[in-house]
PDB file as gemmi writes it, atoms N, CA and C in Angstrom:
CRYST1    1.000    1.000    1.000  90.00  90.00  90.00 P 1                      
ATOM      1  N   MET A   1     139.786  37.120  -8.211  1.00  0.00           N  
ATOM      2  CA  MET A   1     139.832  37.316  -9.625  1.00  0.00           C  
ATOM      3  C   MET A   1     139.232  38.822  -9.906  1.00  0.00           C  
ATOM      4  N   PRO A   2     139.868  39.749 -10.673  1.00  0.00           N  
ATOM      5  CA  PRO A   2     139.356  41.023 -10.993  1.00  0.00           C  
ATOM      6  C   PRO A   2     138.167  40.866 -11.742  1.00  0.00           C  
ATOM      7  N   SER A   3     137.046  41.771 -11.409  1.00  0.00           N  
ATOM      8  CA  SER A   3     135.926  41.836 -12.324  1.00  0.00           C  
ATOM      9  C   SER A   3     135.570  43.202 -12.714  1.00  0.00           C  
ATOM     10  N   VAL A   4     134.906  43.299 -13.898  1.00  0.00           N  
ATOM     11  CA  VAL A   4     134.511  44.639 -14.424  1.00  0.00           C  
ATOM     12  C   VAL A   4     133.160  44.534 -14.629  1.00  0.00           C  
ATOM     13  N   ALA A   5     132.357  45.406 -14.046  1.00  0.00           N  
ATOM     14  CA  ALA A   5     130.947  45.366 -14.199  1.00  0.00           C  
ATOM     15  C   ALA A   5     130.244  44.056 -14.457  1.00  0.00           C  
ATOM     16  N   GLY A   6     130.534  43.224 -13.530  1.00  0.00           N  
ATOM     17  CA  GLY A   6     129.921  41.840 -13.544  1.00  0.00           C  
ATOM     18  C   GLY A   6     130.570  40.776 -14.344  1.00  0.00           C  
ATOM     19  N   ALA A   7     131.541  41.281 -15.244  1.00  0.00           N  
ATOM     20  CA  ALA A   7     132.491  40.299 -16.074  1.00  0.00           C  
ATOM     21  C   ALA A   7     133.375  39.890 -15.162  1.00  0.00           C  
ATOM     22  N   VAL A   8     133.752  38.483 -15.236  1.00  0.00           N  
ATOM     23  CA  VAL A   8     134.680  37.773 -14.601  1.00  0.00           C  
ATOM     24  C   VAL A   8     135.967  37.798 -15.436  1.00  0.00           C  
ATOM     25  N   TYR A   9     136.979  38.142 -14.912  1.00  0.00           N  
ATOM     26  CA  TYR A   9     138.361  37.957 -15.746  1.00  0.00           C  
ATOM     27  C   TYR A   9     138.886  36.570 -15.536  1.00  0.00           C  
ATOM     28  N   THR A  10     139.154  35.930 -16.482  1.00  0.00           N  
ATOM     29  CA  THR A  10     139.670  34.426 -16.425  1.00  0.00           C  
ATOM     30  C   THR A  10     140.987  34.601 -17.125  1.00  0.00           C  
ATOM     31  N   PRO A  11     142.142  34.508 -16.287  1.00  0.00           N  
ATOM     32  CA  PRO A  11     143.403  34.460 -17.094  1.00  0.00           C  
ATOM     33  C   PRO A  11     143.665  33.235 -17.987  1.00  0.00           C  
ATOM     34  N   LYS A  12     144.123  33.441 -19.260  1.00  0.00           N  
ATOM     35  CA  LYS A  12     144.315  32.448 -20.184  1.00  0.00           C  
ATOM     36  C   LYS A  12     145.721  31.714 -19.790  1.00  0.00           C  
ATOM     37  N   VAL A  13     145.769  30.451 -19.492  1.00  0.00           N  
ATOM     38  CA  VAL A  13     146.988  29.978 -19.263  1.00  0.00           C  
ATOM     39  C   VAL A  13     147.378  29.043 -20.496  1.00  0.00           C  
ATOM     40  N   VAL A  14     148.660  29.322 -20.936  1.00  0.00           N  
ATOM     41  CA  VAL A  14     149.185  28.606 -22.015  1.00  0.00           C  
ATOM     42  C   VAL A  14     150.251  27.724 -21.548  1.00  0.00           C  
ATOM     43  N   GLN A  15     149.984  26.489 -21.916  1.00  0.00           N  
ATOM     44  CA  GLN A  15     151.018  25.510 -21.482  1.00  0.00           C  
ATOM     45  C   GLN A  15     151.681  24.947 -22.761  1.00  0.00           C  
ATOM     46  N   LYS A  16     152.981  24.799 -22.642  1.00  0.00           N  
ATOM     47  CA  LYS A  16     153.736  24.042 -23.701  1.00  0.00           C  
ATOM     48  C   LYS A  16     153.539  22.726 -23.712  1.00  0.00           C  
ATOM     49  N   ASP A  17     153.597  22.153 -24.920  1.00  0.00           N  
ATOM     50  CA  ASP A  17     153.364  20.640 -24.969  1.00  0.00           C  
ATOM     51  C   ASP A  17     154.595  19.747 -24.589  1.00  0.00           C  
ATOM     52  N   ILE A  18     154.514  19.423 -23.361  1.00  0.00           N  
ATOM     53  CA  ILE A  18     155.597  18.695 -22.870  1.00  0.00           C  
ATOM     54  C   ILE A  18     156.228  17.478 -23.638  1.00  0.00           C  
ATOM     55  N   SER A  19     155.344  17.021 -24.496  1.00  0.00           N  
ATOM     56  CA  SER A  19     155.798  15.966 -25.254  1.00  0.00           C  
ATOM     57  C   SER A  19     156.889  16.013 -26.156  1.00  0.00           C  
ATOM     58  N   THR A  20     157.090  17.298 -26.526  1.00  0.00           N  
ATOM     59  CA  THR A  20     158.393  17.618 -27.171  1.00  0.00           C  
ATOM     60  C   THR A  20     159.594  17.944 -26.552  1.00  0.00           C  
ATOM     61  N   LYS A  21     159.513  18.007 -25.249  1.00  0.00           N  
ATOM     62  CA  LYS A  21     160.801  18.180 -24.386  1.00  0.00           C  
ATOM     63  C   LYS A  21     161.389  16.878 -24.098  1.00  0.00           C  
ATOM     64  N   ILE A  22     162.684  16.825 -24.328  1.00  0.00           N  
ATOM     65  CA  ILE A  22     163.253  15.425 -24.190  1.00  0.00           C  
ATOM     66  C   ILE A  22     164.398  15.668 -23.173  1.00  0.00           C  
ATOM     67  N   PHE A  23     164.565  14.722 -22.169  1.00  0.00           N  
ATOM     68  CA  PHE A  23     165.609  14.620 -21.145  1.00  0.00           C  
ATOM     69  C   PHE A  23     166.671  13.771 -21.705  1.00  0.00           C  
ATOM     70  N   VAL A  24     167.945  14.168 -21.779  1.00  0.00           N  
ATOM     71  CA  VAL A  24     169.006  13.497 -22.242  1.00  0.00           C  
ATOM     72  C   VAL A  24     170.040  13.387 -20.941  1.00  0.00           C  
ATOM     73  N   GLY A  25     170.194  12.065 -20.299  1.00  0.00           N  
ATOM     74  CA  GLY A  25     171.200  11.836 -19.308  1.00  0.00           C  
ATOM     75  C   GLY A  25     172.471  11.095 -19.783  1.00  0.00           C  
ATOM     76  N   ASN A  26     173.452  11.033 -19.067  1.00  0.00           N  
ATOM     77  CA  ASN A  26     174.570  10.484 -18.848  1.00  0.00           C  
ATOM     78  C   ASN A  26     175.328  10.902 -20.292  1.00  0.00           C  
ATOM     79  N   LEU A  27     175.406  12.123 -20.431  1.00  0.00           N  
ATOM     80  CA  LEU A  27     176.108  12.748 -21.620  1.00  0.00           C  
ATOM     81  C   LEU A  27     177.513  12.640 -21.381  1.00  0.00           C  
ATOM     82  N   PRO A  28     178.283  12.401 -22.366  1.00  0.00           N  
ATOM     83  CA  PRO A  28     179.715  12.517 -22.356  1.00  0.00           C  
ATOM     84  C   PRO A  28     179.971  13.941 -21.898  1.00  0.00           C  
ATOM     85  N   TRP A  29     181.002  14.264 -20.950  1.00  0.00           N  
ATOM     86  CA  TRP A  29     181.451  15.510 -20.406  1.00  0.00           C  
ATOM     87  C   TRP A  29     181.854  16.497 -21.513  1.00  0.00           C  
ATOM     88  N   SER A  30     182.327  15.924 -22.526  1.00  0.00           N  
ATOM     89  CA  SER A  30     182.821  16.863 -23.657  1.00  0.00           C  
ATOM     90  C   SER A  30     181.626  17.295 -24.532  1.00  0.00           C  
ATOM     91  N   HIS A  31     180.300  16.920 -24.400  1.00  0.00           N  
ATOM     92  CA  HIS A  31     179.169  17.415 -25.102  1.00  0.00           C  
ATOM     93  C   HIS A  31     178.722  18.739 -24.784  1.00  0.00           C  
ATOM     94  N   ASN A  32     178.615  19.625 -25.710  1.00  0.00           N  
ATOM     95  CA  ASN A  32     177.975  20.940 -25.482  1.00  0.00           C  
ATOM     96  C   ASN A  32     176.657  21.081 -26.216  1.00  0.00           C  
ATOM     97  N   ASP A  33     176.050  22.215 -26.189  1.00  0.00           N  
ATOM     98  CA  ASP A  33     174.768  22.485 -26.741  1.00  0.00           C  
ATOM     99  C   ASP A  33     174.752  22.079 -28.218  1.00  0.00           C  
ATOM    100  N   GLU A  34     175.807  22.492 -28.887  1.00  0.00           N  
ATOM    101  CA  GLU A  34     175.865  22.251 -30.404  1.00  0.00           C  
ATOM    102  C   GLU A  34     175.970  20.664 -30.823  1.00  0.00           C  
ATOM    103  N   LEU A  35     176.782  20.026 -30.096  1.00  0.00           N  
ATOM    104  CA  LEU A  35     176.930  18.618 -30.208  1.00  0.00           C  
ATOM    105  C   LEU A  35     175.620  17.797 -29.918  1.00  0.00           C  
ATOM    106  N   LEU A  36     175.028  18.242 -28.871  1.00  0.00           N  
ATOM    107  CA  LEU A  36     173.592  17.659 -28.484  1.00  0.00           C  
ATOM    108  C   LEU A  36     172.672  18.019 -29.636  1.00  0.00           C  
ATOM    109  N   ALA A  37     172.660  19.159 -30.108  1.00  0.00           N  
ATOM    110  CA  ALA A  37     171.551  19.601 -31.124  1.00  0.00           C  
ATOM    111  C   ALA A  37     171.923  18.761 -32.460  1.00  0.00           C  
ATOM    112  N   ARG A  38     173.153  18.494 -32.911  1.00  0.00           N  
ATOM    113  CA  ARG A  38     173.557  17.562 -34.041  1.00  0.00           C  
ATOM    114  C   ARG A  38     173.125  16.216 -33.850  1.00  0.00           C  
ATOM    115  N   LEU A  39     173.243  15.753 -32.686  1.00  0.00           N  
ATOM    116  CA  LEU A  39     172.889  14.296 -32.234  1.00  0.00           C  
ATOM    117  C   LEU A  39     171.329  14.155 -32.785  1.00  0.00           C  
ATOM    118  N   PHE A  40     170.560  15.118 -32.228  1.00  0.00           N  
ATOM    119  CA  PHE A  40     169.087  14.872 -32.367  1.00  0.00           C  
ATOM    120  C   PHE A  40     168.561  15.425 -33.744  1.00  0.00           C  
ATOM    121  N   GLU A  41     169.477  16.263 -34.451  1.00  0.00           N  
ATOM    122  CA  GLU A  41     168.940  16.617 -35.895  1.00  0.00           C  
ATOM    123  C   GLU A  41     168.742  15.572 -36.848  1.00  0.00           C  
ATOM    124  N   GLN A  42     169.421  14.536 -36.564  1.00  0.00           N  
ATOM    125  CA  GLN A  42     169.445  13.314 -37.352  1.00  0.00           C  
ATOM    126  C   GLN A  42     168.007  12.660 -37.424  1.00  0.00           C  
ATOM    127  N   HIS A  43     167.194  13.191 -36.411  1.00  0.00           N  
ATOM    128  CA  HIS A  43     165.768  12.488 -36.142  1.00  0.00           C  
ATOM    129  C   HIS A  43     164.680  13.677 -36.470  1.00  0.00           C  
ATOM    130  N   GLY A  44     165.102  14.783 -36.765  1.00  0.00           N  
ATOM    131  CA  GLY A  44     164.056  15.868 -37.028  1.00  0.00           C  
ATOM    132  C   GLY A  44     164.566  17.225 -36.589  1.00  0.00           C  
ATOM    133  N   GLU A  45     163.685  18.102 -36.749  1.00  0.00           N  
ATOM    134  CA  GLU A  45     163.923  19.638 -36.349  1.00  0.00           C  
ATOM    135  C   GLU A  45     164.295  19.787 -34.859  1.00  0.00           C  
ATOM    136  N   VAL A  46     165.173  20.533 -34.554  1.00  0.00           N  
ATOM    137  CA  VAL A  46     165.495  20.771 -33.078  1.00  0.00           C  
ATOM    138  C   VAL A  46     165.311  22.196 -33.004  1.00  0.00           C  
ATOM    139  N   LEU A  47     164.368  22.587 -31.942  1.00  0.00           N  
ATOM    140  CA  LEU A  47     164.133  24.010 -31.572  1.00  0.00           C  
ATOM    141  C   LEU A  47     165.267  24.413 -30.650  1.00  0.00           C  
ATOM    142  N   ASP A  48     165.640  23.791 -29.777  1.00  0.00           N  
ATOM    143  CA  ASP A  48     166.686  24.094 -28.729  1.00  0.00           C  
ATOM    144  C   ASP A  48     167.433  22.854 -28.207  1.00  0.00           C  
ATOM    145  N   ALA A  49     168.483  23.051 -27.921  1.00  0.00           N  
ATOM    146  CA  ALA A  49     169.382  21.960 -27.273  1.00  0.00           C  
ATOM    147  C   ALA A  49     170.187  22.529 -26.208  1.00  0.00           C  
ATOM    148  N   SER A  50     170.164  22.122 -24.945  1.00  0.00           N  
ATOM    149  CA  SER A  50     170.927  22.714 -23.900  1.00  0.00           C  
ATOM    150  C   SER A  50     171.638  21.720 -22.995  1.00  0.00           C  
ATOM    151  N   VAL A  51     172.848  21.770 -22.615  1.00  0.00           N  
ATOM    152  CA  VAL A  51     173.375  20.867 -21.741  1.00  0.00           C  
ATOM    153  C   VAL A  51     173.558  21.799 -20.504  1.00  0.00           C  
ATOM    154  N   VAL A  52     173.179  21.107 -19.431  1.00  0.00           N  
ATOM    155  CA  VAL A  52     173.152  21.786 -18.143  1.00  0.00           C  
ATOM    156  C   VAL A  52     174.497  21.996 -17.582  1.00  0.00           C  
ATOM    157  N   VAL A  53     174.912  23.121 -17.215  1.00  0.00           N  
ATOM    158  CA  VAL A  53     176.242  23.130 -16.617  1.00  0.00           C  
ATOM    159  C   VAL A  53     176.109  23.668 -15.244  1.00  0.00           C  
ATOM    160  N   ASP A  54     177.332  23.338 -14.386  1.00  0.00           N  
ATOM    161  CA  ASP A  54     177.339  23.793 -13.124  1.00  0.00           C  
ATOM    162  C   ASP A  54     177.754  25.258 -13.085  1.00  0.00           C  
ATOM    163  N   THR A  55     177.010  26.004 -12.239  1.00  0.00           N  
ATOM    164  CA  THR A  55     176.967  27.458 -12.211  1.00  0.00           C  
ATOM    165  C   THR A  55     178.266  28.006 -11.566  1.00  0.00           C  
ATOM    166  N   ILE A  56     179.099  27.102 -10.799  1.00  0.00           N  
ATOM    167  CA  ILE A  56     180.288  27.581 -10.261  1.00  0.00           C  
ATOM    168  C   ILE A  56     181.453  27.246 -11.196  1.00  0.00           C  
ATOM    169  N   THR A  57     181.598  26.008 -11.654  1.00  0.00           N  
ATOM    170  CA  THR A  57     182.733  25.534 -12.473  1.00  0.00           C  
ATOM    171  C   THR A  57     182.499  25.748 -14.034  1.00  0.00           C  
ATOM    172  N   GLY A  58     181.120  25.929 -14.360  1.00  0.00           N  
ATOM    173  CA  GLY A  58     180.894  25.961 -15.917  1.00  0.00           C  
ATOM    174  C   GLY A  58     181.117  24.765 -16.571  1.00  0.00           C  
ATOM    175  N   LYS A  59     181.312  23.730 -15.840  1.00  0.00           N  
ATOM    176  CA  LYS A  59     181.346  22.339 -16.548  1.00  0.00           C  
ATOM    177  C   LYS A  59     180.090  21.666 -16.692  1.00  0.00           C  
ATOM    178  N   SER A  60     179.958  20.801 -17.664  1.00  0.00           N  
ATOM    179  CA  SER A  60     178.641  19.903 -17.858  1.00  0.00           C  
ATOM    180  C   SER A  60     178.303  19.187 -16.689  1.00  0.00           C  
ATOM    181  N   ARG A  61     177.122  19.048 -16.317  1.00  0.00           N  
ATOM    182  CA  ARG A  61     176.497  18.252 -15.256  1.00  0.00           C  
ATOM    183  C   ARG A  61     176.298  16.851 -15.812  1.00  0.00           C  
ATOM    184  N   GLY A  62     176.534  16.684 -17.229  1.00  0.00           N  
ATOM    185  CA  GLY A  62     176.158  15.227 -17.666  1.00  0.00           C  
ATOM    186  C   GLY A  62     174.709  15.092 -18.166  1.00  0.00           C  
ATOM    187  N   PHE A  63     174.009  16.040 -18.122  1.00  0.00           N  
ATOM    188  CA  PHE A  63     172.613  15.878 -18.690  1.00  0.00           C  
ATOM    189  C   PHE A  63     172.234  17.246 -19.388  1.00  0.00           C  
ATOM    190  N   GLY A  64     171.157  17.018 -20.299  1.00  0.00           N  
ATOM    191  CA  GLY A  64     170.622  18.144 -20.920  1.00  0.00           C  
ATOM    192  C   GLY A  64     169.320  18.016 -21.332  1.00  0.00           C  
ATOM    193  N   PHE A  65     168.727  19.038 -22.144  1.00  0.00           N  
ATOM    194  CA  PHE A  65     167.364  18.990 -22.646  1.00  0.00           C  
ATOM    195  C   PHE A  65     167.231  19.336 -24.118  1.00  0.00           C  
ATOM    196  N   VAL A  66     166.349  18.692 -24.873  1.00  0.00           N  
ATOM    197  CA  VAL A  66     166.333  19.006 -26.225  1.00  0.00           C  
ATOM    198  C   VAL A  66     164.809  19.225 -26.508  1.00  0.00           C  
ATOM    199  N   ASP A  67     164.363  20.343 -27.179  1.00  0.00           N  
ATOM    200  CA  ASP A  67     162.957  20.552 -27.692  1.00  0.00           C  
ATOM    201  C   ASP A  67     162.876  20.311 -29.139  1.00  0.00           C  
ATOM    202  N   MET A  68     161.858  19.645 -29.477  1.00  0.00           N  
ATOM    203  CA  MET A  68     161.576  19.328 -30.902  1.00  0.00           C  
ATOM    204  C   MET A  68     160.098  19.711 -31.037  1.00  0.00           C  
ATOM    205  N   PRO A  69     159.714  20.148 -32.177  1.00  0.00           N  
ATOM    206  CA  PRO A  69     158.422  20.659 -32.459  1.00  0.00           C  
ATOM    207  C   PRO A  69     157.374  19.691 -32.926  1.00  0.00           C  
ATOM    208  N   ASN A  70     157.860  18.606 -33.120  1.00  0.00           N  
ATOM    209  CA  ASN A  70     156.992  17.368 -33.793  1.00  0.00           C  
ATOM    210  C   ASN A  70     157.163  16.225 -32.651  1.00  0.00           C  
ATOM    211  N   ALA A  71     155.976  15.786 -32.102  1.00  0.00           N  
ATOM    212  CA  ALA A  71     156.043  14.820 -31.138  1.00  0.00           C  
ATOM    213  C   ALA A  71     156.441  13.423 -31.854  1.00  0.00           C  
ATOM    214  N   MET A  72     156.099  13.192 -33.066  1.00  0.00           N  
ATOM    215  CA  MET A  72     156.486  11.815 -33.766  1.00  0.00           C  
ATOM    216  C   MET A  72     157.934  11.813 -33.996  1.00  0.00           C  
ATOM    217  N   GLU A  73     158.584  12.972 -34.389  1.00  0.00           N  
ATOM    218  CA  GLU A  73     160.067  13.010 -34.404  1.00  0.00           C  
ATOM    219  C   GLU A  73     160.697  12.971 -33.195  1.00  0.00           C  
ATOM    220  N   ALA A  74     160.203  13.577 -32.083  1.00  0.00           N  
ATOM    221  CA  ALA A  74     160.734  13.347 -30.701  1.00  0.00           C  
ATOM    222  C   ALA A  74     160.659  11.947 -30.348  1.00  0.00           C  
ATOM    223  N   SER A  75     159.487  11.098 -30.595  1.00  0.00           N  
ATOM    224  CA  SER A  75     159.290   9.809 -30.301  1.00  0.00           C  
ATOM    225  C   SER A  75     160.434   8.984 -31.034  1.00  0.00           C  
ATOM    226  N   SER A  76     160.640   9.147 -32.232  1.00  0.00           N  
ATOM    227  CA  SER A  76     161.698   8.419 -32.981  1.00  0.00           C  
ATOM    228  C   SER A  76     163.090   8.688 -32.302  1.00  0.00           C  
ATOM    229  N   ALA A  77     163.251   9.925 -32.056  1.00  0.00           N  
ATOM    230  CA  ALA A  77     164.765  10.253 -31.350  1.00  0.00           C  
ATOM    231  C   ALA A  77     164.798   9.525 -30.068  1.00  0.00           C  
ATOM    232  N   ILE A  78     163.789   9.491 -29.348  1.00  0.00           N  
ATOM    233  CA  ILE A  78     163.929   8.795 -28.045  1.00  0.00           C  
ATOM    234  C   ILE A  78     164.131   7.228 -28.280  1.00  0.00           C  
ATOM    235  N   ARG A  79     163.303   6.787 -29.260  1.00  0.00           N  
ATOM    236  CA  ARG A  79     163.563   5.266 -29.397  1.00  0.00           C  
ATOM    237  C   ARG A  79     164.999   4.901 -30.039  1.00  0.00           C  
ATOM    238  N   SER A  80     165.413   5.742 -30.910  1.00  0.00           N  
ATOM    239  CA  SER A  80     166.705   5.546 -31.433  1.00  0.00           C  
ATOM    240  C   SER A  80     167.942   5.930 -30.658  1.00  0.00           C  
ATOM    241  N   LEU A  81     167.763   6.759 -29.906  1.00  0.00           N  
ATOM    242  CA  LEU A  81     168.948   7.206 -29.119  1.00  0.00           C  
ATOM    243  C   LEU A  81     168.989   6.809 -27.525  1.00  0.00           C  
ATOM    244  N   HIS A  82     167.889   6.162 -27.032  1.00  0.00           N  
ATOM    245  CA  HIS A  82     167.973   5.743 -25.662  1.00  0.00           C  
ATOM    246  C   HIS A  82     168.964   4.465 -25.713  1.00  0.00           C  
ATOM    247  N   ALA A  83     169.719   4.425 -24.844  1.00  0.00           N  
ATOM    248  CA  ALA A  83     170.712   3.353 -24.436  1.00  0.00           C  
ATOM    249  C   ALA A  83     171.798   3.285 -25.539  1.00  0.00           C  
ATOM    250  N   CYS A  84     171.845   4.292 -26.480  1.00  0.00           N  
ATOM    251  CA  CYS A  84     172.985   4.385 -27.422  1.00  0.00           C  
ATOM    252  C   CYS A  84     174.270   4.811 -26.778  1.00  0.00           C  
ATOM    253  N   GLU A  85     175.258   4.076 -27.159  1.00  0.00           N  
ATOM    254  CA  GLU A  85     176.613   4.504 -26.554  1.00  0.00           C  
ATOM    255  C   GLU A  85     177.313   5.439 -27.381  1.00  0.00           C  
ATOM    256  N   ILE A  86     177.658   6.617 -26.695  1.00  0.00           N  
ATOM    257  CA  ILE A  86     178.427   7.658 -27.295  1.00  0.00           C  
ATOM    258  C   ILE A  86     179.585   7.888 -26.338  1.00  0.00           C  
ATOM    259  N   ASP A  87     180.915   7.892 -26.933  1.00  0.00           N  
ATOM    260  CA  ASP A  87     182.084   8.087 -26.281  1.00  0.00           C  
ATOM    261  C   ASP A  87     182.107   7.233 -24.882  1.00  0.00           C  
ATOM    262  N   GLY A  88     181.700   6.076 -24.994  1.00  0.00           N  
ATOM    263  CA  GLY A  88     181.868   5.100 -23.857  1.00  0.00           C  
ATOM    264  C   GLY A  88     180.730   5.299 -22.849  1.00  0.00           C  
ATOM    265  N   ARG A  89     179.696   6.117 -23.087  1.00  0.00           N  
ATOM    266  CA  ARG A  89     178.654   6.293 -22.184  1.00  0.00           C  
ATOM    267  C   ARG A  89     177.378   5.946 -22.849  1.00  0.00           C  
ATOM    268  N   ARG A  90     176.496   5.283 -22.121  1.00  0.00           N  
ATOM    269  CA  ARG A  90     175.255   4.850 -22.505  1.00  0.00           C  
ATOM    270  C   ARG A  90     174.251   5.943 -22.299  1.00  0.00           C  
ATOM    271  N   LEU A  91     173.660   6.598 -23.130  1.00  0.00           N  
ATOM    272  CA  LEU A  91     172.645   7.699 -22.982  1.00  0.00           C  
ATOM    273  C   LEU A  91     171.378   7.102 -22.440  1.00  0.00           C  
ATOM    274  N   GLU A  92     170.744   8.050 -21.534  1.00  0.00           N  
ATOM    275  CA  GLU A  92     169.540   7.813 -21.085  1.00  0.00           C  
ATOM    276  C   GLU A  92     168.465   9.015 -21.707  1.00  0.00           C  
ATOM    277  N   VAL A  93     167.637   8.494 -22.457  1.00  0.00           N  
ATOM    278  CA  VAL A  93     166.647   9.541 -23.116  1.00  0.00           C  
ATOM    279  C   VAL A  93     165.344   9.104 -23.095  1.00  0.00           C  
ATOM    280  N   SER A  94     164.681  10.190 -22.594  1.00  0.00           N  
ATOM    281  CA  SER A  94     163.267  10.030 -22.297  1.00  0.00           C  
ATOM    282  C   SER A  94     162.512  11.343 -22.323  1.00  0.00           C  
ATOM    283  N   LEU A  95     161.162  11.333 -22.278  1.00  0.00           N  
ATOM    284  CA  LEU A  95     160.308  12.646 -22.210  1.00  0.00           C  
ATOM    285  C   LEU A  95     160.737  13.185 -20.990  1.00  0.00           C  
ATOM    286  N   ALA A  96     160.862  14.479 -21.066  1.00  0.00           N  
ATOM    287  CA  ALA A  96     161.193  15.296 -19.772  1.00  0.00           C  
ATOM    288  C   ALA A  96     159.947  15.217 -18.968  1.00  0.00           C  
ATOM    289  N   ARG A  97     160.106  15.304 -17.747  1.00  0.00           N  
ATOM    290  CA  ARG A  97     158.961  15.548 -16.740  1.00  0.00           C  
ATOM    291  C   ARG A  97     158.994  16.797 -16.165  1.00  0.00           C  
ATOM    292  N   ARG A  98     157.701  17.311 -15.873  1.00  0.00           N  
ATOM    293  CA  ARG A  98     157.713  18.639 -15.278  1.00  0.00           C  
ATOM    294  C   ARG A  98     158.358  18.574 -13.881  1.00  0.00           C  
ATOM    295  N   GLN A  99     159.153  19.417 -13.494  1.00  0.00           N  
ATOM    296  CA  GLN A  99     159.877  19.537 -12.254  1.00  0.00           C  
ATOM    297  C   GLN A  99     158.865  20.034 -11.107  1.00  0.00           C  
ATOM    298  N   GLU A 100     158.717  19.141 -10.073  1.00  0.00           N  
ATOM    299  CA  GLU A 100     157.815  19.718  -9.000  1.00  0.00           C  
ATOM    300  C   GLU A 100     158.578  20.444  -8.047  1.00  0.00           C  
ATOM    301  N   ARG A 101     158.023  21.555  -7.782  1.00  0.00           N  
ATOM    302  CA  ARG A 101     158.729  22.638  -6.892  1.00  0.00           C  
ATOM    303  C   ARG A 101     157.951  22.661  -5.636  1.00  0.00           C  
ATOM    304  N   SER A 102     158.373  22.591  -4.487  1.00  0.00           N  
ATOM    305  CA  SER A 102     157.663  22.896  -3.339  1.00  0.00           C  
ATOM    306  C   SER A 102     157.678  24.231  -2.929  1.00  0.00           C  
ATOM    307  N   VAL A 103     156.676  24.690  -2.398  1.00  0.00           N  
ATOM    308  CA  VAL A 103     156.601  26.353  -1.886  1.00  0.00           C  
ATOM    309  C   VAL A 103     156.644  26.273  -0.314  1.00  0.00           C  
ATOM    310  N   GLY A 104     157.614  26.979   0.149  1.00  0.00           N  
ATOM    311  CA  GLY A 104     157.466  27.325   1.529  1.00  0.00           C  
ATOM    312  C   GLY A 104     158.900  26.849   2.125  1.00  0.00           C  
TER     313      GLY A 104                                                      
END                                                                             
């Protein structure tokens, strides 16, 4: 850690509240970011909604993430939409977990 004249610099780590990031799996292939956002807007404000797409084909990988600013609204959305059937597919909706990455 760098220090200046005896003072120790401590970097400030800002961590986003993971409780507002929601994982949505088993999405219909036809869903895009806009449709995913509309689905969750019924339960509160949506900051961001993104369907993960294959980098080569550009087609949906069948899952995505939604960011909501309010943990209570996010919990309500999870309870309401988990196992909900859309276009013949049963959604998997849960709090997103931080992805573990190995180094080396």
